[in-house]
Phi, psi and omega in degrees: 000322180297315182291332183269355184259125176287139184051050188304317184300314181293321180299311184286332174298316181296321179296317182296324183277351183276102184293346180282346181275157178301150185300317184292331176290318179295321179294321177299320178294319176302315179300319180297317178297314181296326178297317178294317181296323180293315181297331179269003178057040180264081187296317183298312180294321180297311181298319180295319181293317180295315181297324182292329185250007184293323181298322182280317188248007186298339180277351178294134179304324183293341183296336176299326179291327178293316177298321180297320180296318179299314180295320180295321182288347176292331169099345182272159178293323180296315179292328178293323175298318177295323178297320179297320180294318176297320180295321178297320179295319177296320179295326178291321182280335183233067187292343183259006180262109186298323180297325179290317178298319181293325182301319179299312181299318181297316181291322177297317179299317180295320179296316181290330176292323182279331182282139184280332183282164181290153179301140177282163182301127176095342183294308180296322180297318179297313181297316181293321179298319181291317180290326175296322178295318178297319178295320179294316181296332180259008179056033175069030183257354183258115186296321186299329181293324178292326177295320178296318178295325176299320179296322179292317178295326177298319178294341178266007180066024174262072192289321182295316177296323179296318178298321179297321180290326176295318176299321178297318179297318179297321179293323185279336185299122181294126184289338181275355182292148181296332183257021187301310183295321179295318179296315180299319177299320178296318180294320178294323176297318177297321179298317177296320179299320178298317178297321179295316179296323179295317178296321178295321178297319178296319180295318179296321178295316178297322179295316180295320177297319179295318179297322179294317178296320178295324177297317176297320181296317179297321178297317179296321179295319178295320177297319179295318179297320176297320178296314181296320178297320178295320179295316179300315179296321179296315180296314182297316180295317181296316180297321180295317180292318182297328181287347184252004180244178180290167186302311184297315181294321178296317178298317179297320178296315179297318179297314179297319179298316179299315178298319180297319179297316180297317179297317181297312182290326176295316178296318179296320177298318180293317179291333180281003176103014177298134185255000178266083187290332179296314180297320180296319180294317181297313182294321178295321179295317178298315179297317179297323179296313179296321179295321179292319178300316182294327184269326190246342186293143176290163184299325185293339181283332184249000183217128174243131181289000000 
């Protein structure tokens, strides 16, 4: 009726202000005016209209949705949370009205998009359940509901499914509607938002992978520093002992120490990802040979009088 009525806002305003008309007709006219004001994002006029008629119609269950819209248009997270509570109350009182059920899901999705932290347990499930109910009640004929579900799936990192639902919304949007261009622009904005969220998810994954790799690298560096400190202590101790013993024994200690160092560094090179296995085998063999000579060779092999 709004789309088919010329100067719809003025017509329905006059009906709403006409006290001679039945109350339910006047309330329907009020809803029609508020719907136009909401779609045009005219917060001041919307707030003024709601405030003027709240005393008369404030007990209507649907009035909770009007209060929710005012709070949502204020723009802050705190007011958006209050808007969600009003929408939930309206959904509880009007369980068979798809638009009321959808409003809760839409506001929850908007709140989670603006909030930096991850969704809490149950939030996405509540929003998805409500929008699915709205889609079921309308037999899947309302395009805007599919766009809201796409936003919810995007928050769940199901980007491909979200893009498909946006395409579905664009196909379903009636071209003869007064708000067709505005709706299509909104759907395209949602499509861009999905791409941004997908890129952010990829970036966060790359960041987490980088942090994990840096953690492994720091661990390896600490292990290497510990190894080097142990080697320095080992060399110093061996040299100190060798300087206090007889010549043959000192030579054997130095030889064993050299072999042990070669074996340690060859093993460390291999464990660190070295791909030249022939060089590693040769160096390990040389180190093992020197270590064996130092530990097992008789005195005459390492000492000549």
